[in-house]
N, C-alpha and C positions, 0 to 999 in steps of 0.2 A: 741676578744677571740680566742685562738688557737684551732684547732681541735684536737680531741684525737689521740694519736700516731697510734693505730691500724686502725682508720679510713683513716688516711693519707696513711699508708702502703697499705691498700686495694685499694685505688684509684690510687696510684702511681705505685705500683708493682704488686700486686696480681691479679688485674683485667685482666690486659694484659697478665699475665702468664697463668691464668686459660683459657682465651680465646684461646691462642695459643695451650696450651696442649690438650684441649678437641675439638679443631677445631670448635668453634661456629662461626656462620655467623653474628649473631645479638648480640649487646651488652646487651640486656635485658635477653638473655639466660644464661649469665654467673652467676654462683651462688654467692649469697652474704647473709650475716646475716639478719635474718628477726627479731627475738627477742630472749630474754633469760628470762626464767621463773624460779624463785628460790622459793622454798617452804620449810617451816619448821613446825614441829609439836612437841608440848611437849609430845606426846604420852599418856600414861596412866595418867600423871600428869594432863591433862586437864579435866578429870573426877573429880579428888580429889580437886584440886586447881584451882579456877577461875582466879587467877592472873597469873598462868603459860602461858596461852595464850598471855596475855598482855606483859609479860617479854620477850616471844619468838618473838612478833612482834616488840618490841623495838630493840632487838638484829638485827632482819632482816632489819629493818629501818636503822640502822647504817652500815650495810653491803652494802646494795643496794643504800642507798642514796635517798630513795623514801619510802613513806608511804606504808605499806603493806595492802592487803585486808584480813580480818578475814574470814576463811572459816568455814562453819557450817556442822554438821552431816546431811546427807540427810535422813537416816532411824534410827529408834531407834534399839537398840540392848540390851536386857536385861542382857545378859551374860556379857557384858562389861560395863554395867550401863550408857549407852549412850542413851540420848533422842534426838528425832528429833529437829533440830534447835540449838543444843548446840555448842558453839565455840570449834572447834577442832584443828584449826592450823591457818596458815597464808601463804600468797603467794604475789610475787611481779612480774610483768612483765616489763622488761626493753626493751626499744627501743631507736634507735637514738644514741645520743652522750653518754648517761648513759650506754647504752648496750656496746658500744666499751670501755669505760672507765673500767667498771666492768670486762670485759673479760681480758683487760690488767692486772688489779690487780690480777685476778684469776690465770692466767697463770704464771705471773712473781713473785708474791709475795705468794699468798696463797698455791698453789700447792706444791712449793719446801718446805714449812713449815710442810707438812703432814708427820707424823711419818712413818718410813720405806717405803718412796715413791720410787718406781721403774718405774714409768710411768703410764698412764691411758689406760684402756682396749680399744683396737681398734675395738671391736666387738659390742660396745653398741649403734649402729645405728638402726633405726626402719625400714629401707627399703626405707624411703622417704626422706632421707637426714637430719634427725634430730638426735642429740646426747644427750643422758641422762646419768648422773652419780651421784652418792651419796657421800657425805662426812660424816665421822662418827663424826667429831668435827668441830663445828662452830668457834672455837677460833683460827683457823689458819689465820684469817683475822686480819690485824693489827688494824682495827677500833674497835675490842672488847677488852676491858680491862679485863684481866684474873680475877683480884680480885674482879670486880663487877659482874661476872656472877654467877647466883644461881645455874645453872646446865648446864653441857655440853650436847649439842643436835646436831643431826645430820641434814643434809640439803640435798635437791635434786636440781641439777642445770641441766636445759633441754635448749640446744642450738638449736634453730629452724633455718633452712637455706631454701633458695629457691632452692636448688640443686635438680636435678630430681633423683638421686640415691645415694647411700652411698659412692661409690668411689669418686664422685665429691665433696661431703660434707667433706669427710676425707682430700682430698687435700686441700680444702679451710681452714679447721682447721689447718692443718700442716703449712700452710702459716702464721697463727697466732701463731706459735710456741707451739702448743698443744703437750705435751710430751707423744705421743703414744708409748706403748710398741711394740717391734719388733715382 
């Protein structure tokens, strides 16, 4: 079985380039991808319709290629008609080969299909080298068949790296062709 394209790129080109640019002495200091967390929620539909969370989980499973974990409400909230323990959304944590394959599809296929796309915000780092972004429509992924979708939902994608700071993480993601705005 062949390695994912982005994993090969990291091992053959990016690792050495990052080590040289930031003058790391040890190979383990060089930043790398740790995991990608994708989460989706049907929002208010989860309270009204129990199948909404199941449909959201099916869509997320198609996108990630892995079965999602159903997330539950931690506290009751009477104003939103939410009870503690109620199914509210789903999430997937990708590591290893699946993580690199998802990032490849995300950067090369999904992001260019976003309507009015002009690049992603370069300031959405958390200070520790992790990048978070949201998508308004999950139908930008080719795995999702538009005709079979009951409702268009948004999703959050969090890319976790081992970088010590945002500058190193941004350089790592640039190496994976992340289209940052200038």
